[in-house]
TILUM-232099 format. One record per atom (N, C-alpha, C): atom name; residue in one letter; z, y, x. Coordinates in steps of 0.1 Angstrom, whole numbers. Atoms other than C-alpha are relative to their C-alpha. Layout:
<a = CA, r = a, pz = Z, py = Y, px = X>
...
END
This chain:
<a = N, r = m, pz = 0, py = 12, px = -9>
<a = CA, r = m, pz = 173, py = 265, px = -147>
<a = C, r = m, pz = -14, py = -6, px = 1>
<a = N, r = q, pz = 13, py = 6, px = -1>
<a = CA, r = q, pz = 142, py = 249, px = -133>
<a = C, r = q, pz = 1, py = -15, px = -3>
<a = N, r = k, pz = 1, py = 14, px = 3>
<a = CA, r = k, pz = 133, py = 215, px = -147>
<a = C, r = k, pz = -6, py = -7, px = 12>
<a = N, r = k, pz = 6, py = 8, px = -12>
<a = CA, r = k, pz = 124, py = 187, px = -122>
<a = C, r = k, pz = -15, py = 0, px = 0>
<a = N, r = e, pz = 15, py = 0, px = 1>
<a = CA, r = e, pz = 88, py = 188, px = -134>
<a = C, r = e, pz = -5, py = 13, px = 6>
<a = N, r = q, pz = 4, py = -13, px = -6>
<a = CA, r = q, pz = 86, py = 225, px = -125>
<a = C, r = q, pz = 2, py = 1, px = 15>
<a = N, r = v, pz = -2, py = 0, px = -14>
<a = CA, r = v, pz = 102, py = 220, px = -91>
<a = C, r = v, pz = -10, py = -8, px = 7>
<a = N, r = a, pz = 10, py = 9, px = -6>
<a = CA, r = a, pz = 78, py = 191, px = -83>
<a = C, r = a, pz = -13, py = 7, px = 0>
<a = N, r = q, pz = 13, py = -7, px = 1>
<a = CA, r = q, pz = 48, py = 212, px = -95>
<a = C, r = q, pz = 0, py = 11, px = 11>
<a = N, r = a, pz = -1, py = -11, px = -9>
<a = CA, r = a, pz = 59, py = 242, px = -74>
<a = C, r = a, pz = -1, py = -5, px = 15>
<a = N, r = f, pz = 0, py = 6, px = -13>
<a = CA, r = f, pz = 66, py = 220, px = -43>
<a = C, r = f, pz = -14, py = -5, px = 4>
<a = N, r = k, pz = 13, py = 5, px = -2>
<a = CA, r = k, pz = 32, py = 203, px = -46>
<a = C, r = k, pz = -10, py = 11, px = 2>
<a = N, r = a, pz = 9, py = -11, px = -1>
<a = CA, r = a, pz = 14, py = 236, px = -50>
<a = C, r = a, pz = 2, py = 7, px = 14>
<a = N, r = e, pz = -3, py = -6, px = -13>
<a = CA, r = e, pz = 31, py = 251, px = -19>
<a = C, r = e, pz = -5, py = -9, px = 11>
<a = N, r = l, pz = 5, py = 9, px = -10>
<a = CA, r = l, pz = 24, py = 220, px = 1>
<a = C, r = l, pz = -15, py = -1, px = 1>
<a = N, r = q, pz = 14, py = -1, px = 0>
<a = CA, r = q, pz = -12, py = 220, px = -9>
<a = C, r = q, pz = -6, py = 13, px = 6>
<a = N, r = a, pz = 4, py = -13, px = -6>
<a = CA, r = a, pz = -15, py = 257, px = 0>
<a = C, r = a, pz = 1, py = -1, px = 15>
<a = N, r = l, pz = -2, py = 1, px = -14>
<a = CA, r = l, pz = -1, py = 249, px = 34>
<a = C, r = l, pz = -10, py = -9, px = 7>
<a = N, r = l, pz = 11, py = 9, px = -5>
<a = CA, r = l, pz = -25, py = 220, px = 40>
<a = C, r = l, pz = -13, py = 7, px = 0>
<a = N, r = d, pz = 13, py = -8, px = 1>
<a = CA, r = d, pz = -54, py = 242, px = 28>
<a = C, r = d, pz = -1, py = 11, px = 11>
<a = N, r = k, pz = 0, py = -11, px = -10>
<a = CA, r = k, pz = -44, py = 270, px = 51>
<a = C, r = k, pz = -4, py = -5, px = 14>
<a = N, r = y, pz = 3, py = 6, px = -14>
<a = CA, r = y, pz = -47, py = 247, px = 82>
<a = C, r = y, pz = -12, py = -10, px = -1>
<a = N, r = g, pz = 11, py = 10, px = 1>
<a = CA, r = g, pz = -75, py = 225, px = 68>
<a = C, r = g, pz = 5, py = -14, px = 3>
<a = N, r = a, pz = -7, py = 12, px = -5>
<a = CA, r = a, pz = -50, py = 197, px = 73>
<a = C, r = a, pz = -1, py = -11, px = -11>
<a = N, r = e, pz = -1, py = 12, px = 9>
<a = CA, r = e, pz = -47, py = 162, px = 58>
<a = C, r = e, pz = 13, py = -7, px = 2>
<a = N, r = l, pz = -13, py = 6, px = -1>
<a = CA, r = l, pz = -15, py = 144, px = 50>
<a = C, r = l, pz = -3, py = -15, px = -3>
<a = N, r = e, pz = 2, py = 14, px = 1>
<a = CA, r = e, pz = -14, py = 106, px = 54>
<a = C, r = e, pz = 13, py = -7, px = 0>
<a = N, r = a, pz = -12, py = 9, px = 0>
<a = CA, r = a, pz = 13, py = 80, px = 46>
<a = C, r = a, pz = -6, py = -14, px = 0>
<a = N, r = k, pz = 5, py = 14, px = 0>
<a = CA, r = k, pz = 6, py = 44, px = 56>
<a = C, r = k, pz = 11, py = -9, px = 6>
<a = N, r = d, pz = -9, py = 11, px = -5>
<a = CA, r = d, pz = 24, py = 11, px = 63>
<a = C, r = d, pz = -5, py = -3, px = 14>
<a = N, r = f, pz = 4, py = 1, px = -14>
<a = CA, r = f, pz = 23, py = 11, px = 101>
<a = C, r = f, pz = -2, py = -14, px = 5>
<a = N, r = w, pz = 0, py = 14, px = -4>
<a = CA, r = w, pz = 30, py = -26, px = 106>
<a = C, r = w, pz = -6, py = -9, px = -11>
<a = N, r = q, pz = 6, py = 7, px = 11>
<a = CA, r = q, pz = 8, py = -38, px = 77>
<a = C, r = q, pz = -5, py = -14, px = 5>
<a = N, r = g, pz = 3, py = 14, px = -4>
<a = CA, r = g, pz = 3, py = -76, px = 78>
<a = C, r = g, pz = 11, py = -8, px = 7>
<a = N, r = y, pz = -11, py = 6, px = -6>
<a = CA, r = y, pz = 36, py = -83, px = 94>
<a = C, r = y, pz = 12, py = 0, px = -10>
<a = N, r = a, pz = -10, py = 1, px = 11>
<a = CA, r = a, pz = 58, py = -94, px = 65>
<a = C, r = a, pz = 14, py = 1, px = 5>
<a = N, r = e, pz = -14, py = 0, px = -5>
<a = CA, r = e, pz = 89, py = -98, px = 86>
<a = C, r = e, pz = 4, py = 14, px = 4>
<a = N, r = c, pz = -4, py = -13, px = -3>
<a = CA, r = c, pz = 88, py = -61, px = 94>
<a = C, r = c, pz = 3, py = 9, px = -12>
<a = N, r = g, pz = -1, py = -8, px = 12>
<a = CA, r = g, pz = 89, py = -49, px = 58>
<a = C, r = g, pz = -11, py = 10, px = 0>
<a = N, r = e, pz = 9, py = -11, px = 0>
<a = CA, r = e, pz = 71, py = -17, px = 50>
<a = C, r = e, pz = 5, py = 11, px = 8>
<a = N, r = d, pz = -4, py = -11, px = -9>
<a = CA, r = d, pz = 73, py = 8, px = 78>
<a = C, r = d, pz = -10, py = 12, px = -3>
<a = N, r = v, pz = 9, py = -11, px = 4>
<a = CA, r = v, pz = 58, py = 39, px = 61>
<a = C, r = v, pz = 2, py = 12, px = 9>
<a = N, r = r, pz = 0, py = -12, px = -9>
<a = CA, r = r, pz = 49, py = 67, px = 85>
<a = C, r = r, pz = -9, py = 10, px = -6>
<a = N, r = m, pz = 8, py = -11, px = 5>
<a = CA, r = m, pz = 37, py = 101, px = 75>
<a = C, r = m, pz = -4, py = 9, px = 11>
<a = N, r = e, pz = 6, py = -8, px = -11>
<a = CA, r = e, pz = 15, py = 122, px = 96>
<a = C, r = e, pz = -10, py = 11, px = -6>
<a = N, r = v, pz = 10, py = -10, px = 3>
<a = CA, r = v, pz = -4, py = 155, px = 92>
<a = C, r = v, pz = -9, py = 2, px = 11>
<a = N, r = t, pz = 11, py = -3, px = -10>
<a = CA, r = t, pz = -37, py = 160, px = 110>
<a = C, r = t, pz = -6, py = 13, px = -3>
<a = N, r = v, pz = 5, py = -13, px = 1>
<a = CA, r = v, pz = -48, py = 195, px = 117>
<a = C, r = v, pz = -13, py = 0, px = 9>
<a = N, r = p, pz = 12, py = 0, px = -9>
<a = CA, r = p, pz = -85, py = 197, px = 130>
<a = C, r = p, pz = -1, py = 12, px = 9>
<a = N, r = a, pz = 2, py = -11, px = -10>
<a = CA, r = a, pz = -95, py = 217, px = 160>
<a = C, r = a, pz = -10, py = 10, px = -6>
<a = N, r = i, pz = 9, py = -11, px = 4>
<a = CA, r = i, pz = -114, py = 250, px = 155>
<a = C, r = i, pz = -7, py = 5, px = 12>
<a = N, r = y, pz = 8, py = -5, px = -11>
<a = CA, r = y, pz = -142, py = 262, px = 177>
<a = C, r = y, pz = -7, py = 12, px = -4>
<a = N, r = d, pz = 7, py = -12, px = 3>
<a = CA, r = d, pz = -158, py = 296, px = 179>
<a = C, r = d, pz = -15, py = -2, px = 2>
<a = N, r = a, pz = 15, py = 1, px = -1>
<a = CA, r = a, pz = -196, py = 303, px = 180>
<a = C, r = a, pz = -5, py = -4, px = 14>
<a = N, r = d, pz = 3, py = 4, px = -14>
<a = CA, r = d, pz = -196, py = 298, px = 218>
<a = C, r = d, pz = 6, py = -14, px = 4>
<a = N, r = h, pz = -6, py = 13, px = -2>
<a = CA, r = h, pz = -180, py = 264, px = 214>
<a = C, r = h, pz = 13, py = -1, px = 8>
<a = N, r = n, pz = -13, py = 0, px = -7>
<a = CA, r = n, pz = -147, py = 275, px = 228>
<a = C, r = n, pz = 11, py = -4, px = -10>
<a = N, r = c, pz = -10, py = 5, px = 9>
<a = CA, r = c, pz = -117, py = 258, px = 213>
<a = C, r = c, pz = 10, py = 12, px = -2>
<a = N, r = v, pz = -10, py = -11, px = 3>
<a = CA, r = v, pz = -95, py = 284, px = 195>
<a = C, r = v, pz = 12, py = -6, px = -7>
<a = N, r = r, pz = -12, py = 7, px = 5>
<a = CA, r = r, pz = -71, py = 259, px = 179>
<a = C, r = r, pz = -2, py = -15, px = 4>
<a = N, r = e, pz = 1, py = 14, px = -3>
<a = CA, r = e, pz = -64, py = 224, px = 193>
<a = C, r = e, pz = 2, py = -9, px = -12>
<a = N, r = w, pz = -2, py = 11, px = 9>
<a = CA, r = w, pz = -66, py = 193, px = 172>
<a = C, r = w, pz = 15, py = -4, px = 1>
<a = N, r = t, pz = -14, py = 3, px = -1>
<a = CA, r = t, pz = -30, py = 184, px = 163>
<a = C, r = t, pz = 4, py = -11, px = -10>
<a = N, r = d, pz = -6, py = 10, px = 8>
<a = CA, r = d, pz = -12, py = 154, px = 149>
<a = C, r = d, pz = 15, py = 3, px = -1>
<a = N, r = i, pz = -14, py = -3, px = 2>
<a = CA, r = i, pz = 22, py = 161, px = 134>
<a = C, r = i, pz = 7, py = -12, px = -7>
<a = N, r = d, pz = -7, py = 12, px = 6>
<a = CA, r = d, pz = 45, py = 131, px = 129>
<a = C, r = d, pz = 11, py = 5, px = -8>
<a = N, r = l, pz = -11, py = -4, px = 9>
<a = CA, r = l, pz = 67, py = 136, px = 99>
<a = C, r = l, pz = 11, py = -10, px = -1>
<a = N, r = g, pz = -10, py = 10, px = 0>
<a = CA, r = g, pz = 87, py = 105, px = 105>
<a = C, r = g, pz = -4, py = -12, px = -8>
<a = N, r = a, pz = 3, py = 13, px = 6>
<a = CA, r = a, pz = 90, py = 71, px = 90>
<a = C, r = a, pz = 12, py = -4, px = -8>
<a = N, r = h, pz = -11, py = 6, px = 8>
<a = CA, r = h, pz = 110, py = 51, px = 65>
<a = C, r = h, pz = -3, py = -14, px = -2>
<a = N, r = i, pz = 2, py = 14, px = 0>
<a = CA, r = i, pz = 115, py = 14, px = 65>
<a = C, r = i, pz = 5, py = -5, px = -14>
<a = N, r = f, pz = -3, py = 7, px = 12>
<a = CA, r = f, pz = 114, py = -6, px = 32>
<a = C, r = f, pz = 1, py = -14, px = 3>
<a = N, r = p, pz = -1, py = 14, px = -4>
<a = CA, r = p, pz = 127, py = -40, px = 42>
<a = C, r = p, pz = -5, py = -10, px = -11>
<a = N, r = t, pz = 4, py = 10, px = 10>
<a = CA, r = t, pz = 112, py = -71, px = 25>
<a = C, r = t, pz = 12, py = -9, px = -1>
<a = N, r = p, pz = -11, py = 10, px = 1>
<a = CA, r = p, pz = 136, py = -98, px = 12>
<a = C, r = p, pz = 1, py = -9, px = 12>
<a = N, r = n, pz = -1, py = 9, px = -12>
<a = CA, r = n, pz = 127, py = -120, px = 42>
<a = C, r = n, pz = 7, py = 8, px = 12>
<a = N, r = a, pz = -6, py = -8, px = -11>
<a = CA, r = a, pz = 136, py = -91, px = 66>
<a = C, r = a, pz = 15, py = 1, px = -2>
<a = N, r = v, pz = -14, py = -1, px = 3>
<a = CA, r = v, pz = 169, py = -86, px = 48>
<a = C, r = v, pz = 8, py = -13, px = 3>
<a = N, r = a, pz = -7, py = 13, px = -3>
<a = CA, r = a, pz = 178, py = -123, px = 50>
<a = C, r = a, pz = 1, py = -3, px = 15>
<a = N, r = h, pz = 0, py = 2, px = -14>
<a = CA, r = h, pz = 168, py = -124, px = 86>
<a = C, r = h, pz = 11, py = 8, px = 7>
<a = N, r = r, pz = -10, py = -9, px = -6>
<a = CA, r = r, pz = 190, py = -94, px = 95>
<a = C, r = r, pz = 14, py = -5, px = -4>
<a = N, r = e, pz = -14, py = 4, px = 4>
<a = CA, r = e, pz = 220, py = -107, px = 75>
<a = C, r = e, pz = 3, py = -13, px = 8>
<a = N, r = a, pz = -3, py = 12, px = -8>
<a = CA, r = a, pz = 217, py = -141, px = 93>
<a = C, r = a, pz = 3, py = 4, px = 15>
<a = N, r = a, pz = -2, py = -5, px = -13>
<a = CA, r = a, pz = 214, py = -123, px = 127>
<a = C, r = a, pz = 14, py = 7, px = 2>
<a = N, r = c, pz = -13, py = -8, px = -1>
<a = CA, r = c, pz = 244, py = -100, px = 120>
<a = C, r = c, pz = 12, py = -9, px = -1>
<a = N, r = g, pz = -11, py = 9, px = 1>
<a = CA, r = g, pz = 265, py = -129, px = 110>
<a = C, r = g, pz = 3, py = -8, px = 13>
<a = N, r = r, pz = -1, py = 8, px = -12>
<a = CA, r = r, pz = 259, py = -146, px = 143>
<a = C, r = r, pz = 4, py = 10, px = 12>
<a = N, r = s, pz = -2, py = -8, px = -12>
<a = CA, r = s, pz = 258, py = -117, px = 168>
<a = C, r = s, pz = 7, py = 13, px = -1>
<a = N, r = g, pz = -6, py = -13, px = 2>
<a = CA, r = g, pz = 268, py = -84, px = 154>
<a = C, r = g, pz = -4, py = 10, px = 10>
<a = N, r = g, pz = 5, py = -8, px = -11>
<a = CA, r = g, pz = 247, py = -68, px = 182>
<a = C, r = g, pz = -7, py = 13, px = -5>
<a = N, r = a, pz = 7, py = -12, px = 2>
<a = CA, r = a, pz = 224, py = -38, px = 184>
<a = C, r = a, pz = -9, py = -1, px = -13>
<a = N, r = e, pz = 8, py = 2, px = 12>
<a = CA, r = e, pz = 201, py = -52, px = 157>
<a = C, r = e, pz = 7, py = 3, px = -13>
<a = N, r = c, pz = -8, py = -2, px = 12>
<a = CA, r = c, pz = 229, py = -51, px = 132>
<a = C, r = c, pz = 4, py = 15, px = -2>
<a = N, r = s, pz = -3, py = -14, px = 2>
<a = CA, r = s, pz = 239, py = -15, px = 139>
<a = C, r = s, pz = -12, py = 8, px = -4>
<a = N, r = t, pz = 12, py = -7, px = 4>
<a = CA, r = t, pz = 203, py = -3, px = 136>
<a = C, r = t, pz = -3, py = -3, px = -15>
<a = N, r = a, pz = 2, py = 4, px = 13>
<a = CA, r = a, pz = 199, py = -23, px = 104>
<a = C, r = a, pz = 9, py = 7, px = -10>
<a = N, r = q, pz = -10, py = -6, px = 9>
<a = CA, r = q, pz = 231, py = -10, px = 89>
<a = C, r = q, pz = -2, py = 15, px = -1>
<a = N, r = t, pz = 3, py = -14, px = 0>
<a = CA, r = t, pz = 221, py = 26, px = 98>
<a = C, r = t, pz = -11, py = 3, px = -10>
<a = N, r = t, pz = 11, py = -2, px = 9>
<a = CA, r = t, pz = 188, py = 22, px = 80>
<a = C, r = t, pz = 4, py = -2, px = -14>
<a = N, r = e, pz = -4, py = 3, px = 14>
<a = CA, r = e, pz = 204, py = 7, px = 49>
<a = C, r = e, pz = 9, py = 11, px = -5>
<a = N, r = s, pz = -9, py = -11, px = 5>
<a = CA, r = s, pz = 230, py = 35, px = 47>
<a = C, r = s, pz = -7, py = 13, px = -3>
<a = N, r = k, pz = 7, py = -12, px = 3>
<a = CA, r = k, pz = 203, py = 61, px = 46>
<a = C, r = k, pz = -7, py = 0, px = -13>
<a = N, r = k, pz = 7, py = 1, px = 13>
<a = CA, r = k, pz = 189, py = 48, px = 13>
<a = C, r = k, pz = 8, py = 7, px = -11>
END
């Protein structure tokens, strides 16, 4: 049986090998930083640089790959959502409940 440390090490090694193969960078950042009411909206993106040959012809286009997002609500955002759901029960509530159920 593989221990969790072994699985994590193997995964990281394979991910690094894939990033190295494409000369890519992996970035995770809080997209709405500075807006406390939004919580932490962490988005992950891989950037693969373009490659040009000796004649300056592009042989691989520059590429951004969006790996998705995850929202970590702040206590204020949770309180605001609960207050709104108690009043309206509208689309904001179904979106918030879906996000919460994915945790």
